[in-house]
C-alpha positions as CSV (number, residue, x, y, z in Angstrom):
1,X,14.8,12.4,-0.1
2,X,14.2,10.6,3.2
3,X,16.4,7.5,3.9
4,X,14.8,4.9,6.1
5,X,17.5,2.8,7.8
6,X,16.7,-0.6,9.1
7,X,19.5,-2.4,10.9
8,X,17.4,-5.5,11.8
9,X,17.5,-8.0,9.0
10,X,18.0,-6.6,5.5
11,X,20.1,-4.2,3.4
12,X,18.8,-0.6,3.2
13,X,17.5,-0.4,-0.3
14,X,18.5,3.3,-0.6
15,X,22.1,2.5,-0.2
16,X,22.1,1.6,-3.9
17,X,21.5,5.2,-4.6
18,X,24.4,6.5,-2.5
19,X,27.0,6.2,-5.3
20,X,26.9,8.7,-8.1
21,X,24.4,11.2,-6.6
22,X,24.9,14.5,-4.9
23,X,22.5,16.9,-3.1
24,X,21.9,18.8,-6.3
25,X,20.6,15.8,-8.2
26,X,17.0,16.2,-9.3
27,X,14.7,14.3,-11.6
28,X,15.2,17.0,-14.2
29,X,18.9,16.2,-14.6
30,X,18.5,12.5,-14.0
31,X,16.0,11.8,-16.8
32,X,14.5,13.8,-19.7
33,X,11.5,15.9,-18.7
34,X,9.2,13.8,-21.0
35,X,10.2,10.5,-19.5
36,X,7.1,8.3,-19.0
37,X,6.4,5.0,-17.2
38,X,7.6,2.9,-20.2
39,X,11.0,4.7,-20.2
40,X,11.3,4.1,-16.4
41,X,10.6,0.4,-16.9
42,X,13.2,0.2,-19.6
43,X,15.8,1.8,-17.4
44,X,15.0,-0.3,-14.4
45,X,15.2,-3.5,-16.6
46,X,18.8,-2.4,-17.4
47,X,19.4,-2.0,-13.6
48,X,20.1,1.7,-14.3
49,X,20.7,3.4,-10.9
50,X,19.5,6.8,-12.0
51,X,16.3,5.2,-13.4
52,X,15.7,3.4,-10.1
53,X,16.3,6.6,-8.2
54,X,13.8,8.4,-10.3
55,X,11.2,5.7,-9.8
56,X,11.7,5.9,-6.1
57,X,11.5,9.6,-6.0
58,X,8.3,9.6,-8.0
59,X,6.4,6.8,-6.2
60,X,7.8,6.5,-2.7
61,X,5.5,9.1,-1.0
62,X,2.3,7.6,-2.2
63,X,3.5,4.0,-1.7
64,X,4.4,4.9,1.9
65,X,0.8,6.0,2.3
66,X,-0.3,2.6,1.0
67,X,1.9,0.8,3.5
68,X,0.8,2.9,6.4
69,X,-2.9,2.3,5.6
70,X,-2.3,-1.3,6.6
71,X,0.6,-1.0,9.1
72,X,0.1,2.4,10.7
73,X,2.9,4.7,11.7
74,X,5.2,1.8,12.6
75,X,8.7,0.7,11.5
76,X,7.0,-2.2,9.7
77,X,5.5,0.3,7.2
78,X,9.0,1.6,6.4
79,X,10.3,-2.0,6.2
80,X,7.4,-2.9,3.8
81,X,8.3,0.1,1.6
82,X,12.0,-0.8,1.4
83,X,11.3,-4.5,0.8
84,X,8.7,-3.6,-1.7
85,X,11.0,-1.4,-3.8
86,X,13.6,-4.1,-3.6
87,X,11.1,-6.5,-5.3
88,X,10.2,-3.8,-7.8
89,X,13.8,-3.5,-9.0
90,X,14.7,-7.2,-8.8
91,X,11.4,-8.5,-10.4
92,X,11.0,-5.8,-12.9
93,X,11.1,-8.3,-15.7
94,X,7.8,-9.7,-14.4
95,X,6.0,-6.4,-15.2
96,X,3.7,-6.7,-18.2
97,X,4.1,-4.0,-20.8
98,X,0.9,-2.1,-21.4
99,X,-0.2,-2.4,-17.8
100,X,0.0,0.4,-15.2
101,X,3.5,0.6,-13.7
102,X,2.1,2.4,-10.7
103,X,-0.6,-0.2,-10.2
104,X,2.0,-3.0,-10.4
105,X,4.1,-1.3,-7.8
106,X,1.1,-0.7,-5.6
107,X,0.2,-4.4,-5.7
108,X,3.7,-5.3,-4.5
109,X,3.4,-2.8,-1.6
110,X,0.0,-4.2,-0.6
111,X,1.4,-7.7,-0.6
112,X,4.4,-6.7,1.4
113,X,2.1,-5.1,4.0
114,X,-0.1,-8.1,4.2
115,X,3.0,-10.3,4.7
116,X,4.0,-8.1,7.6
117,X,0.5,-8.4,9.2
118,X,0.5,-12.1,8.8
119,X,4.0,-12.4,10.3
120,X,3.0,-10.4,13.3
121,X,-0.2,-12.3,13.7
122,X,-2.2,-9.0,13.4
123,X,-4.9,-10.4,11.1
124,X,-7.5,-12.7,12.7
125,X,-10.7,-13.5,11.0
126,X,-13.4,-15.6,12.5
127,X,-14.7,-17.8,9.6
128,X,-18.3,-16.6,9.2
129,X,-20.3,-17.3,6.0
130,X,-23.4,-15.2,6.6
131,X,-23.3,-11.6,5.5
132,X,-25.0,-8.5,6.9
133,X,-24.8,-5.1,5.4
134,X,-25.6,-1.7,6.9
135,X,-25.2,0.1,3.6
136,X,-22.8,2.9,2.7
137,X,-22.6,5.9,5.1
138,X,-22.7,8.3,2.2
139,X,-24.3,11.3,3.9
140,X,-21.8,11.1,6.8
141,X,-18.9,10.8,4.4
142,X,-19.9,14.0,2.7
143,X,-19.6,15.9,6.0
144,X,-16.1,14.7,6.9
145,X,-12.7,15.6,5.4
146,X,-10.5,13.0,3.8
147,X,-8.0,13.2,6.7
148,X,-10.8,12.7,9.3
149,X,-12.1,9.6,7.4
150,X,-8.5,8.2,7.1
151,X,-8.0,8.7,10.8
152,X,-11.2,6.8,11.6
153,X,-10.2,3.9,9.3
154,X,-6.7,3.8,10.9
155,X,-8.4,3.2,14.3
156,X,-10.2,0.1,13.1
157,X,-9.0,-3.3,14.3
158,X,-6.4,-4.7,11.9
159,X,-8.7,-7.3,10.3
160,X,-11.5,-4.9,9.6
161,X,-9.1,-2.2,8.3
162,X,-7.3,-4.7,6.0
163,X,-10.4,-5.9,4.3
164,X,-11.9,-2.4,4.1
165,X,-8.7,-1.1,2.4
166,X,-8.5,-4.1,0.0
167,X,-12.1,-3.8,-1.1
168,X,-13.0,-0.1,-0.9
169,X,-9.7,1.4,-1.7
170,X,-7.7,-1.1,-3.7
171,X,-10.7,-2.5,-5.6
172,X,-10.1,-6.2,-5.0
173,X,-13.1,-8.5,-5.2
174,X,-14.2,-10.7,-2.2
175,X,-12.9,-13.7,-4.1
176,X,-9.5,-12.1,-4.5
177,X,-9.4,-11.0,-0.9
178,X,-10.3,-14.5,0.3
179,X,-7.4,-15.9,-1.7
180,X,-5.0,-13.2,-0.5
181,X,-5.9,-13.7,3.2
182,X,-6.7,-17.4,3.0
183,X,-10.3,-16.9,4.2
184,X,-13.6,-17.7,2.7
185,X,-15.4,-15.3,0.4
186,X,-18.3,-15.1,2.9
187,X,-15.9,-14.2,5.7
188,X,-14.5,-11.3,3.6
189,X,-18.0,-10.0,3.0
190,X,-19.0,-10.4,6.6
191,X,-15.9,-8.6,7.8
192,X,-16.5,-5.8,5.3
193,X,-20.0,-5.3,6.6
194,X,-18.8,-5.1,10.2
195,X,-16.1,-2.6,9.1
196,X,-18.7,-0.5,7.4
197,X,-20.9,-0.6,10.5
198,X,-17.9,0.4,12.7
199,X,-17.0,3.2,10.2
200,X,-20.6,4.5,10.2
201,X,-20.8,4.5,14.1
202,X,-17.5,6.3,14.4
203,X,-18.4,8.9,11.8
204,X,-21.7,9.6,13.5
205,X,-19.8,10.2,16.8
206,X,-17.5,12.6,15.0
207,X,-20.4,14.6,13.8
208,X,-22.1,14.8,17.2
């Protein structure tokens, strides 16, 4: 388990796991092997430390990937992860039973990442209502590996990258993105079109 320390302005979330665990602790002896999301939620609602630890162990890697898609390889991504899990554990009663627990955690991580971007002034969108679309670069996508595509997306300007991630990866609508980023729906569509155009150009360059 990797512990991210952040001495700047908040308590390291993973300090809550420091008591009662040793290096031999694993998920198999923390929770029954058949434990599912419902059981994890129940344990977290009881503020059970072992349950919280299990949730972190299971989801932290993929949630760090989510944060880094928006914030890159920066300390802000680690901060967003820590602060996101703090919200997961302190606001667990807001989780709706029957919904995807992972999806709920993911939305929290996306929101934390967007808050970091706004705080740093990294997102700037010119309010443009007209939309232009260059289409999906499907043929080029088929010729590149996932890691190559992710590297290209990571090089996009923050505004383009943010909207592309929210729409193409997270599945938010333009109306939802507009609300989240406080921009018009038309601006979201326009920025996505420009992001696609930039992605297509960069992919063509990679294939040359």
